[in-house]
C-alpha positions in Angstrom: -6.8 -3.5 -13.0 -4.0 -1.4 -14.3 -4.7 1.4 -16.7 -2.5 -0.2 -19.4 -4.3 -3.6 -19.0 -7.7 -1.8 -19.2 -6.9 0.0 -22.4 -5.5 -3.2 -23.9 -8.7 -5.1 -23.0 -10.9 -2.4 -24.5 -9.0 -2.5 -27.7 -9.0 -6.3 -27.8 -12.7 -6.5 -27.3 -13.5 -4.1 -30.2 -11.0 -5.8 -32.5 -12.2 -9.4 -31.7 -15.8 -8.7 -32.4 -16.7 -10.6 -35.5 -13.3 -12.3 -35.9 -14.8 -15.8 -35.7 -14.8 -18.7 -33.3 -11.0 -18.7 -33.0 -11.2 -15.9 -30.5 -14.3 -17.2 -28.8 -12.6 -18.1 -25.4 -11.2 -14.5 -25.2 -14.6 -12.9 -25.8 -16.2 -15.2 -23.3 -13.6 -14.1 -20.7 -14.0 -10.4 -21.5 -17.8 -10.6 -21.4 -17.7 -12.2 -17.9 -17.9 -9.3 -15.4 -15.8 -11.2 -12.8 -12.3 -11.5 -14.3 -8.8 -10.6 -13.4 -6.0 -9.4 -15.6 -2.2 -9.6 -15.3 0.0 -7.7 -17.8 3.6 -9.1 -18.2 6.3 -6.5 -17.3 7.5 -6.5 -20.9 4.0 -5.3 -22.0 3.6 -8.0 -24.7 1.7 -10.7 -22.8 -1.6 -10.4 -21.1 -3.4 -13.0 -18.9 -7.1 -12.7 -18.7 -8.4 -14.9 -15.8 -12.0 -15.7 -15.5 -13.5 -18.2 -13.0 -11.3 -21.4 -13.3 -9.4 -20.6 -16.5 -6.8 -18.1 -17.7 -6.4 -17.0 -21.3 -2.9 -15.9 -22.2 -2.6 -13.4 -25.1 0.7 -12.7 -26.8 0.5 -9.3 -28.6 2.8 -9.4 -31.6 4.4 -6.1 -32.7 2.7 -4.7 -35.8 -0.2 -7.2 -35.6 -3.8 -5.9 -35.4 -4.9 -8.9 -33.4 -3.4 -10.8 -30.5 -1.6 -14.0 -31.6 -2.3 -17.4 -30.2 0.8 -19.6 -30.5 -0.9 -22.2 -28.2 -4.3 -23.3 -27.0 -6.0 -20.3 -25.3 -7.3 -22.1 -22.2 -4.3 -24.1 -20.8 -4.3 -22.4 -17.4 -7.0 -24.3 -15.5 -7.7 -24.7 -11.8 -10.1 -27.2 -10.1 -11.4 -24.3 -8.0 -12.0 -20.5 -8.6 -8.9 -18.4 -9.4 -8.8 -15.5 -7.0 -5.4 -13.8 -7.8 -2.9 -13.7 -10.6 0.5 -12.0 -11.4 3.5 -12.4 -13.6 6.9 -13.1 -12.2 9.8 -11.9 -14.4 13.5 -12.0 -13.8 15.8 -9.4 -15.3 18.4 -10.5 -17.8 16.6 -13.5 -19.2 13.3 -13.2 -21.0 12.7 -17.0 -20.6 12.8 -16.6 -16.8 9.2 -15.6 -16.4 5.9 -17.3 -15.4 2.3 -16.7 -14.5 1.4 -17.4 -10.9 -2.2 -17.8 -9.9 -3.9 -18.3 -6.5 -7.1 -20.1 -5.9 -10.1 -20.1 -3.5 -8.7 -23.2 -1.8 -5.3 -21.7 -1.0 -3.4 -23.4 -3.8 -0.6 -21.6 -5.7 -0.1 -22.6 -9.3 2.9 -21.7 -11.5 2.4 -21.7 -15.3 4.9 -21.2 -18.0 4.4 -18.3 -20.5 2.9 -21.0 -22.8 0.4 -21.9 -20.1 1.9 -25.2 -19.1 1.3 -26.1 -15.4 4.7 -26.4 -13.7 3.7 -26.6 -10.1 0.6 -26.7 -7.9 0.8 -26.8 -4.1 -1.4 -25.8 -1.2 -0.2 -23.0 1.0 -3.3 -22.6 3.1 -6.9 -23.8 3.3 -8.3 -20.2 3.0 -8.4 -18.3 -0.3 -5.3 -16.4 -1.7 -6.7 -12.9 -2.0 -3.7 -11.3 -3.6 -0.3 -12.1 -5.1 2.6 -9.5 -5.1 6.1 -9.7 -6.5 9.2 -8.0 -5.0 11.9 -7.9 -7.6 15.6 -8.4 -6.9 17.2 -5.3 -5.4 13.9 -3.8 -4.3 12.7 -3.2 -0.8 14.7 -2.6 2.3 17.9 -4.3 1.1 19.1 -3.3 -2.3 21.7 -6.0 -2.1 19.1 -8.8 -1.9 18.8 -10.1 -5.5 16.5 -13.0 -4.8 13.1 -11.2 -4.7 10.0 -13.1 -3.7 6.3 -13.7 -4.2 3.9 -12.8 -1.4 0.6 -14.7 -1.2 -1.9 -13.0 1.1 -4.8 -14.7 2.9 -7.5 -13.2 5.0 -5.7 -14.3 8.2 -2.1 -14.3 7.1 0.5 -14.5 4.4 3.1 -16.7 2.8 6.4 -15.9 1.1 7.9 -17.9 -1.8 11.6 -17.2 -2.6 12.4 -15.9 -6.1 15.3 -18.3 -6.2 12.9 -21.3 -5.9 10.7 -19.9 -8.7 13.7 -19.5 -11.0 14.9 -23.0 -10.2 11.5 -24.3 -11.2 11.7 -22.5 -14.6 15.2 -23.8 -15.3 14.0 -27.4 -14.6 11.2 -26.9 -17.1 13.6 -25.6 -19.7 15.8 -28.7 -19.2 12.9 -30.9 -20.2 11.2 -31.6 -16.9 7.6 -31.1 -17.7 5.6 -33.2 -15.2 4.6 -31.2 -12.1 5.3 -34.2 -9.8 8.9 -34.4 -11.1 9.6 -30.7 -10.5 10.9 -29.2 -7.4 8.3 -28.2 -4.8 8.4 -24.5 -3.8 9.8 -23.7 -0.4 7.8 -21.1 1.5 7.3 -19.5 4.9 3.8 -18.8 6.2 2.7 -16.5 8.9 -0.7 -16.2 10.7 -2.0 -12.7 11.7 -3.1 -12.3 15.3 -6.8 -13.0 15.7 -7.5 -9.5 16.9 -6.4 -8.1 13.6 -9.1 -7.8 10.9 -9.0 -9.7 7.6 -6.2 -8.7 5.3 -6.9 -8.0 1.6 -3.4 -7.3 0.2 0.2 -7.6 1.3 3.8 -7.7 0.3 7.1 -8.6 1.9 9.3 -5.5 1.6 12.5 -7.2 2.7 14.6 -7.8 5.7 14.2 -5.4 8.6 17.5 -3.4 9.1 19.3 -4.4 12.3 19.0 -2.2 15.3 22.0 -0.2 16.5 22.2 -2.4 19.5 22.4 -5.6 17.4 25.0 -4.1 15.1 27.1 -3.1 18.2 26.8 -6.7 19.4 28.2 -7.9 16.1 24.8 -8.9 14.5 23.9 -12.2 16.2 23.1 -15.0 13.8 19.5 -16.1 13.5 17.9 -12.7 14.2 16.9 -11.9 10.6 13.3 -10.5 10.4 11.2 -9.8 7.4 8.7 -6.8 7.3 5.3 -7.7 5.9 3.2 -4.7 4.9 -0.5 -5.3 4.6 -3.9 -3.6 4.1 -7.3 -4.7 5.3 -9.8 -4.1 8.0 -9.1 -2.9 11.5 -6.4 -1.7 11.1 -6.5 -0.4 7.5 -2.7 -0.5 7.2 -0.5 -2.8 9.3 3.1 -3.9 9.1 4.2 -7.1 10.7 7.6 -8.4 11.7 8.1 -12.1 10.9 10.8 -14.8 11.1 12.4 -15.0 7.7 12.4 -18.7 7.4 9.6 -19.9 9.6 7.7 -22.8 8.2 4.7 -21.4 10.0 4.8 -18.7 12.6 2.7 -16.0 14.1 3.1 -12.5 12.8 3.8 -9.8 15.3 2.6 -6.2 14.7 5.6 -3.9 14.1 
């Protein structure tokens, strides 16, 4: 948990004590020792995730208590939620969403209001972490797409930021049923069985071409993505993976 989220949670818990049943779901989530938090990049929205539900709090400027413009338990998963993060795109405050991962390998995308936009299975094993690479970050400053990396004990999957943004735009245009919204495209890679379980990971961008490749004229189809991970044996490992492989093996860099 980040220091900002921890301070906000401590303040919320003290303020909500004795405030009535209206804030009951929040206190329940805060009193449960096993919960996750995800603070929106703008600092004004906090998601508190406990077990199978996520409570989204919008902190209004100048207000002593968090405001609830919607029902506080809209983000629900059939199985345990194991990871959560916000995805926000620069230049448009409405282009943001809460992404959660579950113990059954499902990725769920929720609007800021908590509405479920998409739910699809990336793996049968739990999603242990979710990391966001913003546009222009990583190895290629010219890559403005960004991505979301879902890490599993035995691999990882990458969802393009363009696909997430397209999903949000469909929702703004009035498409509200998940079955009518565009499925997220993703690449998934399996870590070699001799590597220990991974606990976290992030795609840091396309690997720069070697001097030999540049001198050859940069042959098409050779784009590789670098996946940085932490876990057991080895503690830190970087993998080179095919950028658009539907499912492929990760090779240690």
